[in-house]
Biotite code that builds the C-alpha atoms (Angstrom):
import biotite.structure as struc

atoms = struc.array([
    struc.Atom([-137.451, -170.401, -4.798], chain_id="A", res_id=1, res_name="MET", atom_name="CA", element="C"),
    struc.Atom([-135.604, -167.103, -4.815], chain_id="A", res_id=2, res_name="ILE", atom_name="CA", element="C"),
    struc.Atom([-134.973, -165.453, -1.443], chain_id="A", res_id=3, res_name="THR", atom_name="CA", element="C"),
    struc.Atom([-135.005, -161.834, -0.316], chain_id="A", res_id=4, res_name="ILE", atom_name="CA", element="C"),
    struc.Atom([-131.208, -161.946, -0.004], chain_id="A", res_id=5, res_name="ASP", atom_name="CA", element="C"),
    struc.Atom([-130.914, -162.958, -3.647], chain_id="A", res_id=6, res_name="GLU", atom_name="CA", element="C"),
    struc.Atom([-133.331, -160.243, -4.773], chain_id="A", res_id=7, res_name="LEU", atom_name="CA", element="C"),
    struc.Atom([-131.213, -157.724, -2.884], chain_id="A", res_id=8, res_name="SER", atom_name="CA", element="C"),
    struc.Atom([-128.457, -158.301, -5.481], chain_id="A", res_id=9, res_name="GLU", atom_name="CA", element="C"),
    struc.Atom([-130.510, -156.070, -7.781], chain_id="A", res_id=10, res_name="PHE", atom_name="CA", element="C"),
    struc.Atom([-130.685, -153.236, -5.251], chain_id="A", res_id=11, res_name="GLU", atom_name="CA", element="C"),
    struc.Atom([-128.159, -150.442, -5.778], chain_id="A", res_id=12, res_name="GLN", atom_name="CA", element="C"),
    struc.Atom([-127.196, -151.947, -9.146], chain_id="A", res_id=13, res_name="SER", atom_name="CA", element="C"),
    struc.Atom([-127.613, -150.040, -12.393], chain_id="A", res_id=14, res_name="ILE", atom_name="CA", element="C"),
    struc.Atom([-129.901, -151.206, -15.191], chain_id="A", res_id=15, res_name="PHE", atom_name="CA", element="C"),
    struc.Atom([-127.244, -151.326, -17.912], chain_id="A", res_id=16, res_name="THR", atom_name="CA", element="C"),
    struc.Atom([-128.834, -152.934, -20.952], chain_id="A", res_id=17, res_name="GLY", atom_name="CA", element="C"),
    struc.Atom([-131.540, -154.800, -22.808], chain_id="A", res_id=18, res_name="VAL", atom_name="CA", element="C"),
    struc.Atom([-130.788, -157.698, -25.106], chain_id="A", res_id=19, res_name="ILE", atom_name="CA", element="C"),
    struc.Atom([-133.529, -158.160, -27.686], chain_id="A", res_id=20, res_name="VAL", atom_name="CA", element="C"),
    struc.Atom([-133.832, -161.723, -28.910], chain_id="A", res_id=21, res_name="GLY", atom_name="CA", element="C"),
    struc.Atom([-136.347, -163.777, -30.797], chain_id="A", res_id=22, res_name="VAL", atom_name="CA", element="C"),
    struc.Atom([-139.148, -164.444, -28.306], chain_id="A", res_id=23, res_name="GLY", atom_name="CA", element="C"),
    struc.Atom([-137.557, -162.833, -25.241], chain_id="A", res_id=24, res_name="SER", atom_name="CA", element="C"),
    struc.Atom([-135.917, -159.785, -23.712], chain_id="A", res_id=25, res_name="LEU", atom_name="CA", element="C"),
    struc.Atom([-133.006, -159.919, -21.270], chain_id="A", res_id=26, res_name="VAL", atom_name="CA", element="C"),
    struc.Atom([-132.519, -157.126, -18.737], chain_id="A", res_id=27, res_name="LEU", atom_name="CA", element="C"),
    struc.Atom([-128.882, -156.669, -17.639], chain_id="A", res_id=28, res_name="LEU", atom_name="CA", element="C"),
    struc.Atom([-127.687, -155.128, -14.363], chain_id="A", res_id=29, res_name="PHE", atom_name="CA", element="C"),
    struc.Atom([-124.292, -153.871, -13.178], chain_id="A", res_id=30, res_name="SER", atom_name="CA", element="C"),
    struc.Atom([-124.274, -156.478, -10.372], chain_id="A", res_id=31, res_name="SER", atom_name="CA", element="C"),
    struc.Atom([-124.082, -159.229, -13.001], chain_id="A", res_id=32, res_name="GLY", atom_name="CA", element="C"),
    struc.Atom([-127.691, -160.235, -12.337], chain_id="A", res_id=33, res_name="SER", atom_name="CA", element="C"),
    struc.Atom([-130.120, -160.498, -15.220], chain_id="A", res_id=34, res_name="ARG", atom_name="CA", element="C"),
    struc.Atom([-133.765, -161.232, -15.991], chain_id="A", res_id=35, res_name="ILE", atom_name="CA", element="C"),
    struc.Atom([-135.003, -163.064, -19.100], chain_id="A", res_id=36, res_name="LEU", atom_name="CA", element="C"),
    struc.Atom([-138.605, -162.062, -19.870], chain_id="A", res_id=37, res_name="ILE", atom_name="CA", element="C"),
    struc.Atom([-141.094, -164.052, -21.979], chain_id="A", res_id=38, res_name="GLN", atom_name="CA", element="C"),
    struc.Atom([-144.272, -162.605, -20.470], chain_id="A", res_id=39, res_name="CYS", atom_name="CA", element="C"),
    struc.Atom([-146.130, -159.310, -19.962], chain_id="A", res_id=40, res_name="PRO", atom_name="CA", element="C"),
    struc.Atom([-144.488, -156.418, -18.150], chain_id="A", res_id=41, res_name="PHE", atom_name="CA", element="C"),
    struc.Atom([-145.466, -152.911, -17.111], chain_id="A", res_id=42, res_name="GLN", atom_name="CA", element="C"),
    struc.Atom([-143.094, -149.990, -16.891], chain_id="A", res_id=43, res_name="CYS", atom_name="CA", element="C"),
    struc.Atom([-143.088, -146.265, -16.307], chain_id="A", res_id=44, res_name="GLY", atom_name="CA", element="C"),
    struc.Atom([-143.947, -143.829, -13.562], chain_id="A", res_id=45, res_name="GLY", atom_name="CA", element="C"),
    struc.Atom([-146.986, -143.692, -11.333], chain_id="A", res_id=46, res_name="GLU", atom_name="CA", element="C"),
    struc.Atom([-148.959, -141.499, -13.731], chain_id="A", res_id=47, res_name="LYS", atom_name="CA", element="C"),
    struc.Atom([-147.951, -143.176, -16.981], chain_id="A", res_id=48, res_name="HIS", atom_name="CA", element="C"),
    struc.Atom([-147.777, -146.980, -17.037], chain_id="A", res_id=49, res_name="ILE", atom_name="CA", element="C"),
    struc.Atom([-147.093, -148.716, -20.343], chain_id="A", res_id=50, res_name="GLN", atom_name="CA", element="C"),
    struc.Atom([-147.639, -152.391, -21.131], chain_id="A", res_id=51, res_name="ASN", atom_name="CA", element="C"),
    struc.Atom([-145.210, -154.590, -23.003], chain_id="A", res_id=52, res_name="GLY", atom_name="CA", element="C"),
    struc.Atom([-144.462, -158.264, -23.588], chain_id="A", res_id=53, res_name="HIS", atom_name="CA", element="C"),
    struc.Atom([-141.136, -160.076, -23.588], chain_id="A", res_id=54, res_name="GLY", atom_name="CA", element="C"),
    struc.Atom([-142.095, -161.915, -26.775], chain_id="A", res_id=55, res_name="GLU", atom_name="CA", element="C"),
    struc.Atom([-142.951, -158.666, -28.602], chain_id="A", res_id=56, res_name="ASN", atom_name="CA", element="C"),
    struc.Atom([-139.610, -157.204, -29.617], chain_id="A", res_id=57, res_name="LEU", atom_name="CA", element="C"),
    struc.Atom([-141.036, -153.783, -30.423], chain_id="A", res_id=58, res_name="THR", atom_name="CA", element="C"),
    struc.Atom([-142.008, -153.201, -26.775], chain_id="A", res_id=59, res_name="THR", atom_name="CA", element="C"),
    struc.Atom([-138.333, -153.228, -25.715], chain_id="A", res_id=60, res_name="SER", atom_name="CA", element="C"),
    struc.Atom([-138.250, -149.457, -26.370], chain_id="A", res_id=61, res_name="VAL", atom_name="CA", element="C"),
    struc.Atom([-140.581, -148.989, -23.390], chain_id="A", res_id=62, res_name="LEU", atom_name="CA", element="C"),
    struc.Atom([-137.670, -149.984, -21.135], chain_id="A", res_id=63, res_name="LEU", atom_name="CA", element="C"),
    struc.Atom([-135.187, -147.462, -22.546], chain_id="A", res_id=64, res_name="PHE", atom_name="CA", element="C"),
    struc.Atom([-136.100, -144.526, -20.219], chain_id="A", res_id=65, res_name="PRO", atom_name="CA", element="C"),
    struc.Atom([-135.104, -146.732, -17.269], chain_id="A", res_id=66, res_name="THR", atom_name="CA", element="C"),
    struc.Atom([-131.641, -147.570, -18.643], chain_id="A", res_id=67, res_name="LEU", atom_name="CA", element="C"),
    struc.Atom([-128.715, -146.307, -16.554], chain_id="A", res_id=68, res_name="ASN", atom_name="CA", element="C"),
    struc.Atom([-130.974, -145.864, -13.529], chain_id="A", res_id=69, res_name="GLN", atom_name="CA", element="C"),
    struc.Atom([-130.144, -147.356, -10.122], chain_id="A", res_id=70, res_name="THR", atom_name="CA", element="C"),
    struc.Atom([-132.485, -149.985, -8.673], chain_id="A", res_id=71, res_name="VAL", atom_name="CA", element="C"),
    struc.Atom([-133.897, -148.565, -5.454], chain_id="A", res_id=72, res_name="TYR", atom_name="CA", element="C"),
    struc.Atom([-135.779, -151.709, -4.408], chain_id="A", res_id=73, res_name="SER", atom_name="CA", element="C"),
    struc.Atom([-136.611, -155.157, -5.739], chain_id="A", res_id=74, res_name="CYS", atom_name="CA", element="C"),
    struc.Atom([-139.415, -157.347, -4.430], chain_id="A", res_id=75, res_name="SER", atom_name="CA", element="C"),
    struc.Atom([-141.531, -160.346, -5.334], chain_id="A", res_id=76, res_name="MET", atom_name="CA", element="C"),
    struc.Atom([-145.255, -159.671, -4.987], chain_id="A", res_id=77, res_name="LEU", atom_name="CA", element="C"),
    struc.Atom([-147.446, -162.698, -4.213], chain_id="A", res_id=78, res_name="ASP", atom_name="CA", element="C"),
    struc.Atom([-144.507, -164.966, -5.046], chain_id="A", res_id=79, res_name="GLY", atom_name="CA", element="C"),
    struc.Atom([-144.921, -164.293, -8.782], chain_id="A", res_id=80, res_name="GLU", atom_name="CA", element="C"),
    struc.Atom([-144.798, -160.633, -9.828], chain_id="A", res_id=81, res_name="VAL", atom_name="CA", element="C"),
    struc.Atom([-141.294, -159.127, -9.804], chain_id="A", res_id=82, res_name="LEU", atom_name="CA", element="C"),
    struc.Atom([-141.242, -155.409, -9.011], chain_id="A", res_id=83, res_name="SER", atom_name="CA", element="C"),
    struc.Atom([-138.201, -153.200, -9.618], chain_id="A", res_id=84, res_name="LEU", atom_name="CA", element="C"),
    struc.Atom([-138.276, -149.569, -8.441], chain_id="A", res_id=85, res_name="CYS", atom_name="CA", element="C"),
    struc.Atom([-135.679, -147.155, -9.804], chain_id="A", res_id=86, res_name="PHE", atom_name="CA", element="C"),
    struc.Atom([-134.006, -143.959, -8.636], chain_id="A", res_id=87, res_name="SER", atom_name="CA", element="C"),
    struc.Atom([-135.924, -141.872, -11.199], chain_id="A", res_id=88, res_name="ASN", atom_name="CA", element="C"),
    struc.Atom([-139.206, -143.163, -9.670], chain_id="A", res_id=89, res_name="GLU", atom_name="CA", element="C"),
    struc.Atom([-139.957, -145.415, -12.652], chain_id="A", res_id=90, res_name="ASP", atom_name="CA", element="C"),
    struc.Atom([-140.948, -149.027, -12.088], chain_id="A", res_id=91, res_name="ASN", atom_name="CA", element="C"),
    struc.Atom([-140.814, -152.287, -13.974], chain_id="A", res_id=92, res_name="ILE", atom_name="CA", element="C"),
    struc.Atom([-143.276, -155.013, -13.025], chain_id="A", res_id=93, res_name="ARG", atom_name="CA", element="C"),
    struc.Atom([-142.915, -158.422, -14.621], chain_id="A", res_id=94, res_name="ILE", atom_name="CA", element="C"),
    struc.Atom([-146.215, -160.301, -14.589], chain_id="A", res_id=95, res_name="ILE", atom_name="CA", element="C"),
    struc.Atom([-146.092, -164.036, -15.339], chain_id="A", res_id=96, res_name="PRO", atom_name="CA", element="C"),
    struc.Atom([-148.714, -165.610, -17.551], chain_id="A", res_id=97, res_name="GLU", atom_name="CA", element="C"),
    struc.Atom([-150.702, -168.344, -15.851], chain_id="A", res_id=98, res_name="LYS", atom_name="CA", element="C"),
    struc.Atom([-150.177, -170.896, -18.597], chain_id="A", res_id=99, res_name="ASN", atom_name="CA", element="C"),
    struc.Atom([-147.889, -173.400, -16.892], chain_id="A", res_id=100, res_name="GLY", atom_name="CA", element="C"),
    struc.Atom([-144.866, -172.341, -18.951], chain_id="A", res_id=101, res_name="PHE", atom_name="CA", element="C"),
    struc.Atom([-141.744, -170.491, -17.815], chain_id="A", res_id=102, res_name="GLU", atom_name="CA", element="C"),
    struc.Atom([-142.601, -166.766, -17.855], chain_id="A", res_id=103, res_name="SER", atom_name="CA", element="C"),
    struc.Atom([-139.318, -165.237, -16.748], chain_id="A", res_id=104, res_name="TYR", atom_name="CA", element="C"),
    struc.Atom([-135.976, -166.315, -15.310], chain_id="A", res_id=105, res_name="VAL", atom_name="CA", element="C"),
    struc.Atom([-134.050, -164.421, -12.633], chain_id="A", res_id=106, res_name="ILE", atom_name="CA", element="C"),
    struc.Atom([-130.280, -165.047, -12.617], chain_id="A", res_id=107, res_name="THR", atom_name="CA", element="C"),
    struc.Atom([-128.161, -164.012, -9.635], chain_id="A", res_id=108, res_name="THR", atom_name="CA", element="C"),
    struc.Atom([-124.762, -165.096, -8.357], chain_id="A", res_id=109, res_name="SER", atom_name="CA", element="C"),
    struc.Atom([-126.597, -167.951, -6.592], chain_id="A", res_id=110, res_name="HIS", atom_name="CA", element="C"),
    struc.Atom([-128.102, -169.430, -9.760], chain_id="A", res_id=111, res_name="GLY", atom_name="CA", element="C"),
    struc.Atom([-131.090, -169.364, -12.089], chain_id="A", res_id=112, res_name="ASP", atom_name="CA", element="C"),
    struc.Atom([-134.666, -169.086, -10.818], chain_id="A", res_id=113, res_name="TYR", atom_name="CA", element="C"),
    struc.Atom([-137.407, -169.724, -13.392], chain_id="A", res_id=114, res_name="PRO", atom_name="CA", element="C"),
    struc.Atom([-140.846, -168.381, -12.502], chain_id="A", res_id=115, res_name="VAL", atom_name="CA", element="C"),
    struc.Atom([-143.829, -170.450, -13.596], chain_id="A", res_id=116, res_name="ILE", atom_name="CA", element="C"),
    struc.Atom([-147.318, -169.241, -12.640], chain_id="A", res_id=117, res_name="ALA", atom_name="CA", element="C"),
    struc.Atom([-150.094, -171.797, -12.346], chain_id="A", res_id=118, res_name="ARG", atom_name="CA", element="C"),
])
């Protein structure tokens, strides 16, 4: 299980890129941390939330406005939903599917942490 200290590796790092692959998206950060997404996500500001899915390559464009922004805070809600808040007040929430399969994988300097919702 990922700890608060490990999640803090995302804080103050810059969201530097998105790798679009077949069946997944990978979010890259200046700290060297990354997140592989194969599940639903929400992104945008408080007034305009958009829904995407890591397996739907066309929804990667929803993440582009957040590129080159600094992560203000990173937290795990209810032990499953990863929430990233950025300096421009946009957010990314990664919401695992409750299907028993790996929904997303957080990679920090301490290792890989797959998230499976049941």
